[in-house]
N, C-alpha and C positions, 0 to 999 in steps of 0.2 A: 251055747253053739251061736259063734255069728253068721244068722243068716245072710246078712248085706256084705261081708269082708268081700271085697273087689267088685261088686254088682253096682251097673253104670247105672247113674242118677242121675237125671237132667232138671235141672230148676230153673225157670222163666223167671226174669224179675229177683235174682237170688242175691245181688249186692247189699242190698240192704232191707232192715222190715225184718217180718215174717218171711222173707226166702232168705234172708242171711243166718237166721236162727234154723232154717232146716238145713242147711248148706251146712253148719256146725256140725246140727245134731250125728248129719249119716258121716261127716268124719270122723267121728267118735268111733265108730261101727266101722271104719278104715274099709268106706264106698269109694268109685271111684265118683270124682264128682263134675257135674259140667255146670257152670253158672252162664247163662245169658241174661246180658241188660244192656241198657244203652248205657250205663255211668260212663266217664270215663277212663282211657284202658289203664291209665296209672293206678286206681284204685282197684280194678278189676287182679291186675297183676297180685298188688299186696295184700286181698284176699287170698287169692288162689292159692300163696305160698303160704298161708297160714297155715293149707290144708297137706294130707300126704299123698295124697293122689289128686288133682284137682286141674282141670286147664277153664280155659274163657271164652267165651265167644261173643264179640262183641255184637248188639243191631238190636234194632228197633222190632217188637212183635207188631207192630202196625204196616210193615215193609213185608209180604210176604214172601220174596226172595232171602231177605233175612233169617226170616225161618228155616228157607231149606239151604241153608249156611248153616245154621245149627247143626241140623241133624248129619248133613255132610262131613263136618268137622268132628263132631262125636263117633262116629261110625270109623272116623279116621285113626283117631287115638284110641277109642277102647274097644268097638265093637256095637252089637246093636246093644236094647235100651231095657235095662229092667223095671224101675220108676222114673214118673215123669211128673211132673209140681207144677203147675201151671200158676205160676204164681202173681204175676207179672199184673199189674194194673194201677190204675191213678183212681184218686176221686177229685170231685169236686161240686161246690154247691153254688146254685143261683134258681130262684125265685122265677119259677116258669114262665112268667113274661117277660123276663130279660136273658132266655137263653138266647142264643145267636146258633147261627148252622154250625161256626167253623167250633166251639164249645161242646155243642153235641156232638159231631164228628170227632172230636180228639176223644172223650170219653168211650164213645162207641164204637169207634175203632181198635181201641185198646184193648178196654174191658170186654166187649166181644166179639168182633173180628176178630182178633188178634188170639185172643183165647181158641176160637172154635179152630182157624189155621194154623196154631201152635198142634193140636190133639189131629187136626186131618192129613197134616201133612208128614207126623209123626207115626202114622201107619206102618209103613213098610220096615218103618228101624225097630219097632216095638217085638217084642219075644212075645212067643206066645207065653202068657200066664202072668203078664207082666203086671203093675198098678199106676192108676192114671190117677191123680190127684186133681183137682182143681181147685182152686181160692175164691169163694165167695163172700157172702159176708152177709150179716145178721141185718142188716139195713133193708133188706126184700122183705123183709118178716112183717113190715109197717110202713104207714106212711108217715115221712116226715119232712118239714119244711125245706126247703131249698133242696132237696136233693132226689127230682124228679128223675132223673138222668142217670143219674149213677147206682139210684136204687132197682131203677128196671133194668140195666147190665147187669147187675151184679144176680137179680132173680132170672137173667137170661141164664147166665152162669151156671144157676144151679139146677134149670131145665137141661140144657146138654149136658151135662153128668147122668140124670138118666136117660136122655135117648142117645148119648156115646156109647152107654152103658148095653142099650141092647142091639146095637150096632155091632159091639165088640164081641160079645159074650162068647160066640163060638170059636172065639180064639185062645178062651180063657183071660182074656183080657176084664180084669175088672177095675171100672170107673165109680170114685165118688168124689163127692166133694166136702168141704169143712164152709163152714159159716163163721169167721171170727166176730165178736162183738167187739168194743171200745178195746184198742191194742198197744199196748206203749212204745208204740215204734215213732221213727222221725217225723211223722204228718203231722205230730203233735206239739212239735218242739215249739212252733210259733206260737200255739196257742199257752202252751205253758209257761212264755214269758211275757208276753202282752197281754192274755187276758185267763189267769191264774185261777179265778174263780169261776170262768167255764168250765175246767178239768174239775171242780169241787160239783159244780151242776151233771154233768154227766156221771160221775162218781154215784152221786144220788139215787139215780134211776138204775144202778146195776146190784142188785143185793148183796151179792160178797163183797160190797163196798168197794172194789177198784180193777183197775183196768188189768185186762189179762196180760200175762209179759208175753212176749215172743216164744220163746222156747216152751212156752205150757201149749200154743196150736202146734209147736215144732214135733212134742211129744205123739200128741192125737195123730200128725201126718206118719209118722212112724209106724204109727198102729194099722192107720189103712194101708201101708206100704206092705205090711210084715203080711206072716204066713197066720197069725193070731186074728186076721180079719179074712181071713179065707171065705167067709160065708157074706160077706157085706158086699152088696154090690148094687148101684143105685144109688146109695145112700146121701143124707147133706148133713152130718154133723154141725150142729149147733153148738158154738163155743162162747158163751156171752154174759157167765156168771149168772145166770137164771134169769135174765133181767125178759127172756121172751117167755118164760114162762112160767115166772112166781110174782102177781097179782101184786101191785106198791101198797095194795089198800089193806 
């Protein structure tokens, strides 16, 4: 039985990396997919043409009016939402005394404010019994140099998953989070080219010895969206190859 056949799945930040892998996975199960991203329109069109049933809404989660447009366009095309994945986010590294207000606001407005209002504005459009999944990060689990802003926003996302779960459980809407570790996405493309030794350093901190594949994160999202996880609420699934669980000593 294909439980996702014709189910409406909305993915923010769905044009690349983990978000694109999630979209591809749900496409395999013939879901109706909505991609929300600030990418170029031609890129979004090309992506959606690969899927059986899909539309895109171009916008920026920092703009609440764009979020509202996303849900209106989704309802017009497909109806109410069965699965919502808040994957849109950005990364940026600066040591604390070099963080200026523009840098701070860009990351916080995207990763925290954007995620908050992505879920809040979705509430009238979510079906009872739907699944909401927030993409956090394993970076929230420890202190990293140059990462104070990004890591703290991801800690906030994980907290939102628990609090949204508490607020929405009466409608049987399950809210959970996923915290990926190092994942082989375009964010590391420049590092691979200019500092391949840095990738090797990262890999040495991972017990399984490699970055995650985006498809592996997508499989976890599929699980949290499915009936198989019907008793999982307010959880945060860490997928980091054992980096946060296994001592390197």
